[in-house]
LOMAR-842541 format. One record per residue: residue in three letters; x, y, z of N, C-alpha, C, O in turn. Coordinates in steps of 0.02 Angstrom, whole numbers, plus 50000, padded with zeros to 5 digits. Each point is the difference from the previous one (the first is absolute). Layout:
ALAXYZXYZXYZXYZ/...
***
This chain:
MET543545355153186499505002849929500104995449920499654996549964/LYS501035006250037500354999049951499754993149958499704999349946/ALA500614995450113500104994650007499514995249993500084994249983/ARG499275009250034499184997450004499935002849930499514996949979/ALA500655006549979499615005749954500264995649935499694999649947/LEU501184996050071500204995949943499534993649995499754998649946/ILE500134997250114499824994649992499204999549999499684995350022/ILE500065010949945499364998749958500105001849936499594998049959/THR500875005450021500235002549923500174993649970499794999349942/ILE500634994550089500284993450009499484997749970500024998549940/VAL499495000950093499394995450031499645001549916499944996349951/LEU499945008450056499625002549927500304997849930499654998249953/LEU501015002150048500185001449927499894990849999499654997849954/ILE500654997350096499794992750006499434999349969499914997449945/SER499665005450094499114997649975500135001949930499804995949959/LEU500435008350023499695004349941500464993249921499724999749945/MET500794997150065500744996649983499264995250008499675001349950/LEU500014994350087499864992649981499425002449987499604995350002/ALA500065011149983499254998749965500234999349933499784994949973/SER500705009549983500374999549955500104994149949500034998749940/CYS500014997450144500404994349954499424995349997500214995149971/THR499015003850047499484994350001499805001549947499885006049994/PRO499964988649931499825002649969499154997949977499654995850027/THR500215007349932499485003249960499634996049995500224996049959/PRO499105001750069499454994049978499995000949968500205005749987/THR499514989249949500015000149942499214998249994499764995550033/PRO499815009049915499474998750009499634993349950500154997949944/THR499295000150107499804992949969499485003249929499625004849995/PRO500614990049959499695004249949499254994149971500004994049984/VAL499605009650017499454999449974499844996349952500265002249949/VAL499304991250037500234996949947499234999650012499744998450053/THR499785004049861499364998249980499874995249928500225001349944/GLN499474994550072499864992950005499875002849924500215005849999/ALA499564992649945499565000049944499514994550023500184995950043/PRO499035003749923499584995050007500164995149972500185001549943/GLN499884990750073500124994449954499444996849955499474997650018/GLU500715002849936499364998049939499954992950006500404995550014/THR498765005049965499724992650042500064997149931500165004449960/GLU499764988850010499824997349960499554997649984499984994450027/ALA499585006449941499434995749955499914996250028500494997350026/PRO498975000649984499914992650021499954995549938499555001549961/GLN500764994250027500014995249945499444995649997499914995950045/ALA499585004849889499694994749992500194991850009500554997549988/THR498724998250043500144993850013500064996849942500565001849981/ALA499224994449976500144997049938499404994350019500044998150059/ILE499675000349921499564994650022499934994949922499835001649943/THR500344993550078500464993349943499264993649995500034994650030/TYR499415007249931499694995950013499974992049940500175000249941/PRO499614994250093499924997749976499925000149903499865004949966/PRO500284988550012499805000849924499244997650002499824994550020/ALA499795010349959499064999049999499924993849933500224999749943/PRO499364995750098499634996049926499865004949954500015006150006/GLU499814988949930499985004749940498854999550006499605002349960/PHE500284994350098499184999650004499774995550059500254994850021/ILE499165008750001499694999150077499594993849951499665000649949/GLU500574992650095499884993649944499165000050047499875000550060/ILE499774998949891499324996650039499624996349977500004999549939/GLY499524996250101499814994849962499244996049984499605001050045/ALA500134994649900499404999650021499754994749955500214998949944/SER499284997750088499774996149970499125000549982499615000450048/ILE500154999549891499265004149979499884997049939500304999649946/PRO498744996750094499784999349935499715000849945499395000750005/LEU500944999449915500105004949961499334996149956499615002749961/THR500424988350063499464998349950499664995750068500194999850058/GLY499094996449902500024996050054499375003650019499835004749964/LYS499724993550098499485000150002500055008150033499545003749981/PHE500924999050062500355003650026500215006649961499945005250032/GLY500304995149900500265001349971499795007849970500335004749980/SER498844993750029499875008849975500045005150079499705005450002/LEU500674992150058500175003250059500485002050008500135005550025/GLY500444988449946500815002150021500055004249932500585002049996/LYS499094999849956500025003149949500215007550012500485003849989/GLN498844995950040500005009650041500375001050038500225005750009/VAL500104985950047500415002950041500985001149962500545002850012/LYS499254994649960500955000349952500105007949959500525002249976/VAL498605001950026500175004449960500115005050081500545003050002/GLY499194997550033500065003650070500834998249983500395003249964/TYR499734991850069500724999949994500625006549965500285005150021/ASP499714990949916500285004449948499965007750010500395004750009/TYR498754994049982500245010150000500285000950063500615000949990/ALA499284999350066500195002550059500814999749984500325005149988/ILE499954988450015500975001049970500305002949932500605001249992/ALA498874999849960500135003549930499995008850046500455004149994/ASP499014996650044500105008850042500695001250033500475003649983/ILE499424991350083500725000750050500524998849973500525001350030/ASN499504994649878500895000849974500125005249982500545002750008/ALA498725000949951500015003349959500395009450034500175004549962/ALA499864995950112500264999150032500825002350043500345004050031/GLY499604990949945500744998450043500204993549998500454996849973/GLY498945001750077499964992550047499884998950041499454997349991/VAL500715002550082500325000450066500315002050024500554997450004/TYR499345007350023500785002250046500224993050075499694998850052/VAL500664999649933500364997050055500534999450037500514997349977/ALA499455005450098500435004350007500864998450029500455003450026/GLU499464988049948500564998150040500364999949935500604998550003/TYR499145002849936500364999949950500215008249957500385001849956/GLY499175000850083500075007749985499775000049955500444997449966/THR499075003749993499694998949939499324996249980499724996050038/LYS500085005449900499164998049976500274991849962500424999749956/ILE499334996150065500014995949956499334997349951499465000450031/PRO500504997949924499344997649969499584993050035500294995550031/LEU499135004849957499714995950027499724993449936499515000949964/ARG500874993750034499864995249932499724992050045500324997250044/LEU498955000549928499514996550011500114994049957499674999149949/THR500774996750072499924994249977499284995050014500014997650056/SER499154999549890499774996950011499634995849944500005000849939/TYR499704994550099500104993249962499034998850015499645001050049/ASP500244997149900499084998649966500104993050044500464996149988/ASP499235003150045499754993650055499444995749980499954994650029/GLU499595007049920499404997749959499644997650043499714994649994/SER500245009350059499695000150046499954994150036499484998050025/ASP501074999249979499924992850046500535002050048500585001949988/PRO499104997450068500474999850053500764996850034500335002650045/THR499814991049917500474996149979500615003649980500535000950031/LYS499305001049909500245006249971500145008250012500385004049974/ALA499224996450071500385006250030500765000750063500455004050011/VAL499254988750018500444997850041500825000349972500515003050017/SER499334992849936500795000449940500295006550004500565001350023/ASN498875004249944500175005749963500635004650043500515003049985/LEU498904994550105500265004350043500714997049998500485003850011/GLU499604991449980500754996650065500365000349926500605001050004/LYS499124998349926500485004049964500485004149987500614999149995/VAL498825008349997500205005350030500595003050046500435004349990/PHE499354989850085500395001750061500774999349997500455003550024/SER499574989949931500654996049999500395005749936500525002850015/GLU499144998549915500325002349948499945008250005499965002249943/GLN500025000850084499785009449994500094999250089500135005850016/LYS499874992550011500265001550085499195007550013500025006050014/VAL499664991449979499615004450003499945004050089500044996850053/VAL499845012049940499765003150081499554999550025499875001250059/ALA499544995249864499335001550030499624994249944500164999649941/TYR499274996150094499534998149946499125005749995499735002150051/LEU500024999049886499505003350017499654992049959500224995449966/GLY499135006750066499304993049999499564999349944499695005349993/GLY500164990649966499414996649960499515003249996499945006150006/ALA499484988149980499365005550011499584992150022500114995349962/ALA499525003750085499594997450021500054995450062500574998150014/SER498924999750024500454998850091500064993249991500184997450053/GLY499754998949905500304992649985500515002549989500254998450054/MET500125004249923500725001949945500435002350071500354995650024/HIS499645010650007500045002850077500094992650028500574998250015/ALA498944998049991500414996750068500484995749976500494998950035/ALA499464998849916500804996249966500775004950001500514998250029/THR499445007449939500325005549988500525003150078500605001350004/THR498934999250044500165002650053500334997650036500545002550016/ALA499194991150013500324993450024500824999049960500404997350039/ILE499865004349902500514998249974500535010350034500585001950005/ALA498955000350003500235007749986500235000650093500285005050022/GLU499584990050017500024999250064500654995750018500385000850048/LYS499634995649915500434992750005500755005649960500574999950023/ASN499285003349931500875005049996500045005750026500505003549994/LYS498934998550040500155005650040500185004549963500555002850001/VAL498804998849944499885004549963499695004850020499874998750059/PRO499935005849929499575005849991499324999349953500194998749943/TYR499295001650059499584998849937499295003250018499574998150040/LEU500445007749914499315004350003499454994949948500154996749950/GLY499415003850074499364996649947499575004150033499975002650055/ILE499454997249860499455001550016499584994749941500394996149973/SER498915003250004499434998449987500054993250052499984994049983/PHE500065007750060499684993650057499655005450067500195005550023/ALA499184989749993499755002650040499884995950091499765001850054/TRP500644990749916500124995350040500225000950054500614999949990/TRP499305001350082500345003350049500094993850048500425001150043/ASN499274992249961500454995050016500674998750001500424997750039/ILE499545005549888501244999849969500245005950067500595000250017/HIS498995003450010500615005850039499804997850081500085003650049/GLN499604988949948499884999250072500454993450013499914996450049/ARG500755002049888500384993950012500715002550032500384995250004/GLY499975011850023500355002650027500815001249962500615000050006/TYR498715001149949500805003049941500385006149986499725003349956/LYS500674998750060500125006350005500605002949964500425004050020/TYR499504992849917500215005249938499465001249957500165002949949/LEU498984995150061499605001149941499415006650057499855000550060/PHE499985003749870499805005849984499594998149960500074995749956/SER499395008150060499515001149939499525006150021499544999650040/PRO500685006449920499255004049997499584998249961500085001949942/PHE499474994950069499584999149976499274999250031499934994849967/PRO499605005650059499284998050034500194993649987500344998049954/LYS499304997750112499974995350025499344997650030499575004450005/SER500274988750017499404997849978499455004050086499445002350013/PRO501174996350020499385007950070499915005849966499415000549985/ASP500925004449996499955000749927499155003149987499525003050024/GLN500834992649909499284999249968499424997550016499604999749953/ALA500154997750115499574998350025499505002850037499385000450000/ARG501395002650052499515007150034499965004749957499575004250013/ASP500794996849933499745007549955499295000949946499745004749971/VAL500084986250036499655000049939499235002350020499565002249963/PHE500424995950132499445002450056499765008150013499475003150004/ALA501374998650003499905006050009500055004849942500085005550027/ALA499924995449914500055004249906499084998550016499675004250028/LEU500094990349952499365000650025499725001150059499455001849979/ASN500494998650083499695003750067500165009449968499695004950021/GLU500724995149938500485007649985499495001149924499725005450003/LEU500114991149940499925002449944499274997950008499605004449986/VAL500134988950038499225003349985499755001950079500335000050052/PRO498945001649936499645004050051499804994250053500174994249986/ALA499565006950061499894992450057499164994249970499884994050009/ASP499735011749955499654998049999499844997249934499454998449977/GLN501285001349993499954996949919500534993249992499894995949956/ARG500575003450083500484996250002499894993949998499514998250032/PRO500854996849932500014993150016499994996250066500205003950043/THR499744993749968499894996550058500284993350011500464999650041/SER499354995649932499784992450004500404999649946499885003549950/VAL500924990250055500705001049993500254992149945500574997950008/ALA499104999649957500354994049958500764999849986500295004349967/VAL500014990250061500864998749964500094997349974499824994850027/PHE500405003949922500384992849955500675000450033500255005750001/GLN500154988650032500375002450008500714991349940499974994049987/GLU500485011950002500354995449982500544994750018500495002050031/LYS499474988449944500174999250037500944998750016500304994749992/THR499955010850027500525002350010500345002450054499595003550029/ASP500984996850005500375001350058499585009249996499675002150047/TRP500415000949904499905005750005499105002550010499715003650040/GLY500044991749889499165000450003499664998250093499515001850033/ASN501144993349978499714997050068500035007150057499565000750042/GLU501025004149951500065004550057499595005749983499605002650039/GLU500514999949887499265007049986499374997850013499525003950007/GLY500434990249997499084995950000499994999550076499444999450024/GLY501035000850013499984999350046499825006550081499675000150051/LEU500935005249904499885004950028499345004849977499735004350035/PHE500114994049907499035001649962499664999350066499725004050037/LYS500424988049967499424998250040500125002950103499625001950046/SER500654997649951500385004450070499885006950022499925002650055/MET500105000249872500145010350020499325001149974499915006150008/ALA499294990249949499485001949993499605002150072499845005950005/GLY500054991050031499865000750057499645006750043499455002650012/PRO501314998250002500375005850031499975006949967499995005350030/ALA499984993849893499725005249959499404999950005499875005650023/GLY499584991149970499364999250005499674998249914499525001549965/TYR501074994650033499594994249948500124992050039500414997650038/LYS498824999249920500084992250012500044997149941499625001749954/VAL500914993050038500074994549967499494994750002499934995950046/VAL499745004549906499334992449980500174995149958499574995749987/TYR501325003549970500024995649979500754998349990500385004950000/TYR499804991249994500934999049993499774991349970499644995150013/ALA500825007349942500354995449975500744999249955500335004749979/GLU499864985750010500725000949993499744999349907499484998849970/TYR501085002350018499934997249910500994998349978500515001850028/ALA499414995749936500824997249985500325006049927499565003649975/PRO500954996850005500045006649985500194995849922500204994449985/GLY499645010949982499904993649916499184999049968499744999749944/THR500015000050140499344998949987499625001049929500355003549963/THR498774993749993500025002249951499095002550002499675003649962/ASP500144992450101499245001050019499585002050065499684996750041/TYR500465009449951499965003850083499195002650010499885005550025/SER499484988849948499655000749986499635000450077499755004750031/THR500314989349982499824994750088500225006650051499545001950037/LEU500975000949969500225005350042499645007249990499955004450043/ILE499804995849889499815006449979499305000650017499785005250025/LEU499754988049958499504999850024499724999550079499585003650026/GLU500764991450001499864998950087500505009650012499555002750033/ALA500725000049964500215006850047499265004349948499705001050053/GLN500035000749918499315003549973499444995050068499735002550049/ALA500254993949941499544995950020499925002550102499535000350040/ALA501215000949964500305002250075499795008149995500375004350022/GLY499334996349963500065009649986500335004050001499855005850014/ALA500804991749965500565004749990500165004949934500054998449941/ASP500005009150093499805003649959500735005249979500045005649975/MET500624988150055500665002549979500404992150020499904995550041/LEU500815006349883500174995450000500805000150007500285002549951/LEU500074995850091500685001150026500444991549937499804995149967/ALA500595007150045500444993249943500715004250013500065005550027/MET500484989949945500384999249957500384997449976500564998750022/PRO499134999549907500244994349953500355004149959499905006149998/THR500744989449951500445002449964499325000049926499494996949986/THR501015010049978499595000749938499444997349988499435001350020/PRO500864993349931499514992149969499315001450039499505003249986/ASP500694992950070499374998250045499665006750009499405000249987/GLY501025007350042499725004249981499275001549965499465001950022/ILE500774996449919499675003949909499134994350024499425002050002/ALA500864990850011499444993449999499675003450043499435001949986/ILE500814999450063499505002150083499345005449960499394999649996/VAL501045004649983499525005350005499565000049919499485003249998/LYS500754993149941499544996549974499594997349998499605001049955/GLN500294994550093499554997449995499565002550054499424998050005/ILE500845006250036499645002950079499205006149937499405001550001/ALA501194999549959499445002849936499554995849971499445002549992/GLU500634992749991499654993149946499344997550072499414998949988/LEU500855000850071499644995950036499335006450031499424998650016/GLY500955009649986499465004150024499985001950064499555003050029/TRP501294993750004499745005350058500295005449999500495001549965/LYS499125003050088500225007949992500265003350059499745004450034/PRO500824992849973500505005150095500205001949980500264999049945/LYS499725007650112499945006549992500715001250014500165005949993/PHE500284990750024500825003249989500614990749988500084994450026/ILE500085008449937500414994249970500885002550050500195005850001/ASN500034991050018500785000950022500414993849976500054994650029/PHE500215007149921500584991049960500655005550014500065005249969/ASN500464992150092500755002250003500334994949960499944994050015/ARG500455008249931500344998649973499574999449914500075003949953/ALA499624991750049499824999949915499865006749952500305001749950/PRO499135001450083500215004249960500445006949979499915004749961/ASP500674993250091500845003749990500044999749937500175005449976/ALA499694988449967500444998649924499865009949955499665004450027/SER500554996049934499755004449954499405001349946499675004649977/THR500424987950017499414994649953499225000450026499525001249963/TRP500464997150122499355000150025499275003149955499554996549978/GLY500525011750015499395001349962499834997649959499444997450004/GLU500935002149936500024996349915499584991349996499574997249966/ALA501025000850111499754993750003499254997850016499604996149975/THR500415009850098499364998250032499445003049963499514996449993/GLY500475008849984499375005349978499785003850043500315003750038/ALA499114995349954499345001750035500134998350078500085004050046/ALA499924987949956499894995450050500525004750055499785002550052/GLY500874998049926500655003350052500055009250010500485003150022/ASN498774999949951500025004050020499655002050064499424998150009/GLY500985006650047500045002850048500254993450077499964999750062/MET500274996949888500724995350026500415003050063500585000749980/SER499375001150081500674999450047500704998550004500124995549960/LEU500275006050064500734996950024500335004350024500135005749983/PHE500024990650067500925003950037500294998049961499954993949991/ALA500455009649969500405002549959500804999850032500334994949990/GLY499905009550039500685000050043500195006049967500555002350015/TRP499045001249936500425006049991499475000849917499834995349964/HIS500005012750025499675001249926500385008449976500215004850033/TYR499744993749902500455004649975499845008750001500345004549975/GLY498894996250072499545005150017500565002750064499995006150007/GLU500334991450024500325001050073500255005749979500155001049941/LYS499935004250118500065007149991500625002050043500005005150035/PHE500714989349959500464999950022500655002149940500014998749940/PRO500435004350098500395001449966500664998649952500525002550020/GLY499494993249911500134995949948499324999249950499975001649941/VAL499714996550084499614996549987499655002549912499924995849956/ALA499935010950034500125002349959500044998349924499664998349951/GLU501265003950081500734997449939499694994049984499674999449948/LEU500484993450116499934993850003499304999649952500434999649955/ASN499115000350020499355002749982500165001149942499804995149970/ALA500475008749989500315003049957500414994749956499804997149950/LYS500815002550080500514995849964499394992749960499954998749940/HIS499644997350124499544994449972499645000849968499904995649959/GLN499795009150040499615002649938500285001949939499774996649954/ALA500705008050027500314999449948500274992149993499814998249944/GLU500464997650081500024991549967499494996349999499994995349960/PHE499415005950088499704993450002499465005049972500305000149946/GLY499215003850043499385002749990499675001750039499425000449981/ARG500715001550095499534998450066500515003250047500585000249979/PRO499285002650086499915001050044500474993150022500034995249963/SER500405005250119500444993050015499474998050007499455002550013/ASP500904988649969499484996250047499995000350082500245005050025/ILE499474989750018499995002850081500454997050018500275001350053/LEU499984992249894500644998250063500945005349984500534998750028/VAL499375005849930500545002849960500105004050068500514999750035/GLY499025003549976500275004950085500174995950023500554998049980/PRO499114997950075500524995950054500675000149958500535002950011/ALA499314993749947500834996249990500655004349981500584997850003/TYR499135012249968500375002350016500395004150060500565002649998/GLY498954997150058499915001750056500724992650048500325000250053/CYS499664997549920500264993749998500865001250010500374998050045/VAL499745005049909500535002149962500295007350024500605001550004/GLN498855002650011500325005150021500024999950110500265003950040/ILE499414991149968500024997450078500834995550006500144998550058/LEU500294999849899500454997250002500665002449984500554998250021/ALA499295006649933500475004349968500245006450088500485001750034/ASP498864999049961500065006650064500444998250071500345003550036/ALA499464988549966500424994650080500664998449971500464998750040/ILE499645001249907500725000449976500285004750009500585000150019/GLU499005005949967500465007250030499994999950063500534996950007/ARG499405003450014499694999650093500604994950026500415001050045/ALA499524994349918500524995050042500615003849966500475000650039/GLY499625001949905500725000649975500734993249989500615000250008/SER498884994649970500284993250006499594996349969499395000050002/LEU501164995349953499524995049978499884992150043499584995649990/ASP500825004750047499874994250074499275000150004499655005050006/ARG500114987149987499284998249999499785002350055499585004450010/ASP500744992150029499515002750093499945007350011499545002750030/THR501025000549942499945008950011499455000749945499824995250033/VAL499845005649930499784999849946499254998150031499545004149994/ARG500394991150031499334997850016500045001950058499495003650003/ASP500744996750045500005004950063499805007849979499845003750046/ALA500154998749893499945007749989499164999749971499615004650010/ILE500214989049953499514998049946499445000550063499465002949994/ALA500734994150061499404999350071499995006650027499475001950025/ASN500955001649975499785010950028499865000849944499985006249995/THR499884991449948499685005649956499245004650031499514997550028/ASP500575008449959499395004650010500095005449921500325005150013/MET499524994749937499845005849957499554997349927499664995149984/MET500525010349987499165002149976500514998849934500555002249985/THR498794991549971500144998249920499535000149980499575002150039/VAL500154995449880499605000249935499204996450072499515003750002/MET500494992150028499594995350049499755004750047499444999350024/GLY501045007049996500075004650055500074997250077499874994049999/ASN500275008050058500364998050033500214993050034499584995650010/VAL500995003750003500014992350002500375001150048500315005250012/SER499664986550040500225002050055500034991049999499784996749954/PHE500594999950116499864992050000500004999450060500405003150035/ASN499044991849994500024998650070500524992750004500044997049946/ALA500394999950121500264997450015499974992649956500504997049983/ASP498835000850002499744994249986500315000549874500084995949955/GLY499945010750053500445000649913499125002849969499975002249942/THR499474997450095499585001549967499845008249977500165003150050/GLY499665000449913500275006249962499375004750053499514996750017/ASN500525010050005499375005050009499915002849944500465004149994/VAL499234995949964499415001649932499505002149997499624999250047/LEU500165004949891499405001649983499614990549975500194994949972/ASN499315007550057499494992149938499395003349969499425001550015/PRO501014998949934499115002749960499884996449959500324996849958/LEU498815004350067499374998149975500155002349920500215005649987/VAL499604987849948500005004649937499314992949975499904994050012/GLN499705013249939499644996749978500064999549919500395003949973/TRP499174990449979499865000949945499385002950003499504998550032/GLN500665006449926499615002849953500055001749941500535002549983/ASN498994996849972499985000149904500444996749969500105000749939/GLY500274994850103500734998649965500475004450031500495001949967/LYS499395000350110500925003650007499864998450096499564998150039/MET501025003849960500214997250083499885007050034500175004549962/GLU499554998050107499945005449999499794997850075499554996650025/LEU501345009350009500024999450072499315006050027499965005949984/VAL499394988750077499725004250024500014997850078499464998350023/TRP501135001550022499974998750059500884997750018500284994849982/PRO500075011850067499565005550034499805005749962500035000649939/LEU499835002050087499405004649957500645008349953500015003049946/ASP500454997250132500785007049964499934998149939499915004449959/GLN500124987850015500564999049951499484995649939500294996149962/LYS499225004550035499355000149961500274998649930500565002750000/THR499324994349938499985004149951499215000649969499855003549952/ALA499694992250085499185001249996499594997850037500224995650037/ASP499135005949970499654997350027499724993450006499784997549948/PHE500184997450134499914993949983499274998449974499465002250019/ILE500654994549942499204996050009499744996850018500254995350030/TYR499155005349966499584995250076499225001949977499775005049972/PRO499914988850050500174991849954500144999849933499815003149950/ILE500674991550064500514998849905499224998649957499424999050020/PRO500855001549925499605002949964499564990549983499524999449963/
***
């Protein structure tokens, strides 16, 4: 028994000795890391190329010669619009990250198409223009639009109703201005709305000028009359610059025509209405597209020109943003509200500036595409373009009343009631 107790004691002593020799485990420290600071993103500096001093625009405008009265109106509209845009710093061009002022370089072509072509080539080579602005009169545009197409420069032009130019496949031509089909259609539409059915003139005489535009518009008058409820009873041609219209007038009167449609130049139109009065013909309605658009029409024709109507393309009485301000500026400088081509010319510059800003570039093709996609409010109202470059625009009927041009149709824009029959 003593031996057994001794063995147990020895085993316990050895166990205690082994336990005392085992190292005490070191506790694993818990390290709490402070949140790392996130650096603020660094703004990436945008480097723009040096901006040009100006956005260059070129034009050839008849300031003298037979279309001088029209060209002067167009030039005023361009100048006013450019001044207003530049007063606000110019046009923002994203490519350069800044606004750039517009600059128009224009030359007088003296109403000579050959000089107009030379002028456009000159501004193209010397100024490296981003766009062209048109001059005045259909024949002049026929020459200059071809140059724009050759040089691949966007061209915005008004003061021409000739539709055929737009049927030539031109890609760079845009015209926010009524065309021959609009004028021929609307002359009958306006009469049908303005005059009671039992009082309307129904027998039409057409005096067609022997020019490309005259042939186009005269033919459209003829083709659109019947479907609108009118009959062409007399149709005759004359050469520009004719001085004696007595044969045409007497034959139209003998045919029973009670309305006259024509598209004469201002001098030809003055001669026609004076001879109508002298020969005693009394048509109920006369519409001369082009001739009465000169501000001197009332003074030049007196009572003979009273009641004449035309599709002018614009009128200072239209109720669109910017028209009142434009008229105030024109009144201060010239003593009268804006002439009829001032508004469309102003609108051309508005359209170009808007297109450049949307394009964000001065690349001509990019600007051209932006013009094609225009849909904006201007001093002419809302403007957009068709695939052939013709514009979707208001086509107001204007009538001379006691020495003033009054807007008589459409009715929501009118400044005076339509006078019918003419005095």
